[in-house]
N, C-alpha and C positions, 0 to 999 in steps of 0.2 A: 502494499499501499501504499503510495504517496500524497499526502495531504485528500486520502479520501479516492483516490484515486486506485482501482485495483490494475495494476502495470502487466499483468497475465494477460488481464483481456484484452486489453489496449492494442498489447504485441500480438495475441490471437488473432485478433480479425485483420489486422494488416497483414500478416501472414498467409490467412484463410484470401484474402483479395489478392496478395502475390501470386498464388497457387493456382485459385480462379483463371486472373490473367495467363499466366504462362499455360495452363491446360484450355483455353479460351473457353471455356463455359460460364456464357454469360447467365444463367439463374444463381449460379455459383457467388459470381462477381456479382452481383446488383443485391444480391441477399448480404453483401456486407454494408450494403450502403442505408442510413436513413431516410424515409421515404421527399422529405426536404435538403438533402446534400447538395452541394455544390460544389461544383471543380472549376476551377480559377487560374486561368493562364497567367503564363511569365509578365505579358504586359500590363496587367491586372482585368483583366475583360473575363466575362462570365463564357466558361463554355457549356456548362450545364446546369441546369437546377431542376432536382429531382429523381428519382429514379427512371423515370420514362426517357427523360431525356438523355440520362447515361446511358441505360440501354441502347436508345436509338443510335448513340455517336460509338460505343463500343461493338455491338452486335456489327456495325457495319466493318471496324478494323478489325474484327476476330475474321471477318469473313474472309475479309481479301488480304489478311496477314496470315498464312496458316503457320508460317515458322516463326510467330512472334515469340518473343521471350526476352522478361526482364529480368536481369541479376542484380542482385542488392549488393553491392559492394561493400556500402559502410552503412552501421545506424546510428544515429542518436534518438535514446527515450528520455524522455521528461514528460512526469505525468502523462498526460491526457495525449501529448503532443509525440508524433515519430518524425523523424525526418531520414528516409532513406536515400544514399547517394545510388543512382539505378544506371545501369548500362543494356539499352534496351536497342536487341537486333532482331531484323527480320519483318521489319514495317514498312507497308506495301499501303501508302495513304494519301491522296492528293496533296501537296505543299508540305509534306515531312519526307527528310531523309531515312535512306533505310536504316540507318543506326543514330542513336542518342545516347549524349550521356548529360544525365542531368542531375536534378535534383526533386524529390516529391515531399511535400510536407501536409500531413495527414494530421486533423483532430476529431480523435474520438470523443462520445458520448451517449451513456448507457450503452455500451457494448456493440455500437453502429460507427461509421465513418460518418462525420455531418460535414466536413469541410478537406475541401483535397487543394493544394498548390501545385502546381507545377511550373519547375524553373529548369530552364536547360532548352 
């Protein structure tokens, strides 16, 4: 516990989300997110709000990128916040390079991802 936050639960939901991403399992992936979760891009713009928008974006990504894989190279955990350094390969999506080295910052509450910030 860290200030009332169960770190194991926080880490667990992020690990499940990464595994679902790597398996391109959209249902398991979406199950890690709160109904009103938000994904924010590097420039501060909102990529998606809510499970249905997240599903639409990532289902398309999974479909177009059969070799998609995220490797977590480093992780920092502070209470409900997890920051992963990721190296993503196998991307096939308009406007994205085939490989991305970046950071993803997650905020978890009540065992679900509430907010994601993408950097890279």
